[in-house]
N, C-alpha and C positions, 0 to 999 in steps of 0.2 A: 290574831289581830281582827278587830271589828271595824267595818266601814260605816261611818256615821255621817250621812249627807255630804259626802265629798271630803271628809277629813278622816284619815285613818287614825284610829285610837287603839293602842295596845292594852292599856290599863288606865284607870282613872288618873288624870293628870299627865299622862304621857302622850305626846303628839308625834306623829310621824315626821321624818325628815322633810318630806314634801310639804307638809303643812307648816313646818318651821321655816322653810325657804319662802313659801308664800307670805307668811307673816313678816319676815325680814324685808321682803321687797315692798309689800303694801304699806309698811310703816313709813316708807319714803315716798311712794307714788301717790297715795291718797292725800297727804298734806300738800303735795305739789299741785295736784289737781284742784284741791280746795282753795289754794292761794290764787290760782288762775281764775277761779270763779268769784273772787272777792275784790272788787276794785278799791274799796277803802283800805284793805290790807295792803294791796299793791302800793298805793300812794304812801301809806304810813311806814311800811317796812322796806320796800325795795328802793325807795328814794332817800332813805336814811343811810348815809355812808357808814355809820357806826354799826349797822346790823349786817350779819353775815349773809342772810338770804337775799337773793336778787334774781332777776330774770335768768341770768347765766346759770345759777344754781338749779333753777327749775328745769332749764333746758338739759343740763347734764343728767338730772334725775330721770326725765322722761324720754330722752333720746340716747343716752349713753350708759348710765350706771345701773338702772333698775328696770328699764323698759326700752323699747325702740318705737317711738310714735310713728315713724315712717313705715315700719314693718311689725306691727304689734302682734301678729299671729304667732310669732315665735315665743311670745310671753304668755300665751294662754296656759294656765295651770302653774305659772311661775309668779307673775305679778298681776295677771288679769284672770278673773274667775269665769267669765262667760263670753260667749260670742258677741253679745250686746256690748260688753265692755271693750272688746277688741275693735268693733266697728266704731264706737264713739272715740276710742283712743286714736284710731286712724284719722277720723274727722278732726280731732283736736290737733294732731300733727300737721295736717294740711292747713288748718287755720293759723297755727303758730308760724309755720314757714311763710305763709302769705303775709302775715303781719310784719314779720322781721324783714322780709324783702322790701317792704315799703319804708323802712327806717334808714335814712341816709347816714346818721351819725352813730349808729350801733350803741345806743345808750338805753338804760332802763326807761328813762323819761320819754325817749323817742318811741319805744315800743308802746308805752301806754297812750301815746298820742296817735299811733298808727290808725288810719281809717278802718283797718280790719280788726282792730283790737276788740270792739264789741262782739264780734263773732267768736273770738277766742273765749271771752268771758261766758257767752251763751253756751257754747259747746262744753266748756269746762263745767258749767253748772249742771248740765244734763248728765255728764259723766260722773261728776261728784255724787249726784243723787243716786245713781245706779250703784256705784261702788260702795257707798255707805250702806245702802239697803242690803246689798249682797253680804257685806261684812256683818251686819246685824243679824241676818239669817244664819250665817255660819256661827256666830257667837251664841245665838239661841240654841242651835243644834248641839253645840259643845256643852252648853249649860244643861240641856235636857238629857244628854247621853247617860250620865250616872243614874238619873231617876229611872230612865227606861231600863237600864241594866238591872237596877234594884227590883223593878217591877217584874222583869223576866225571872230573876232569881227567886222572888217571892212566889211566882207562879210555879216554878219548879220545886218549891218547898225547901230551898237552900237557905233562906233567911230564918233567923230565930232559933237556930239549932244551938 
C-alpha cells in the first residue's frame, strides 16, 4: 500500500476504507456548509416547502449524522481533514447554536431572520473555502498519483518492457 498525501492507495483506482469513509462523510458535510454560506440558496430552497432540504436537515448533517459541530475533534480524519477545519466547524457550531437560541418560533424563516444569522453565514463561508480547497488538494494528489507511480516505474526501468 502506498501513502499519497493523506490518502492510502493500494493500486490505481483503489482507495482505502478510511478515504472512502472520508468521502462518504464529506459528500454530505461540504454541501451543508456551502448552503449555510449562501443566503440566496437558503431563501430559495429552505423556504420552499416542496424541497426536502431545510435548516433541520443541515443541523442533522452537521450535529448528528456526519459530524458533531459541538465536538468536531472526534471527526478529524472522518469528515474533517485538518485542525483548521475542526476549529472552524467548532466556531460554526457556536454560531448556529447562538442563532437558533434567538429564534422563538423554531422555523427556517425565523433562523434566517435571527440577529446572529450573518455570523453563521460568515463562518460557514470561511469553512467552505477551507474545505473546498482541501478537497481540491486531495483530488489533485489522487490525480497525480498514477503519473508519479509511472514516473517511478520508468526510473526503475519497468515500463516499456
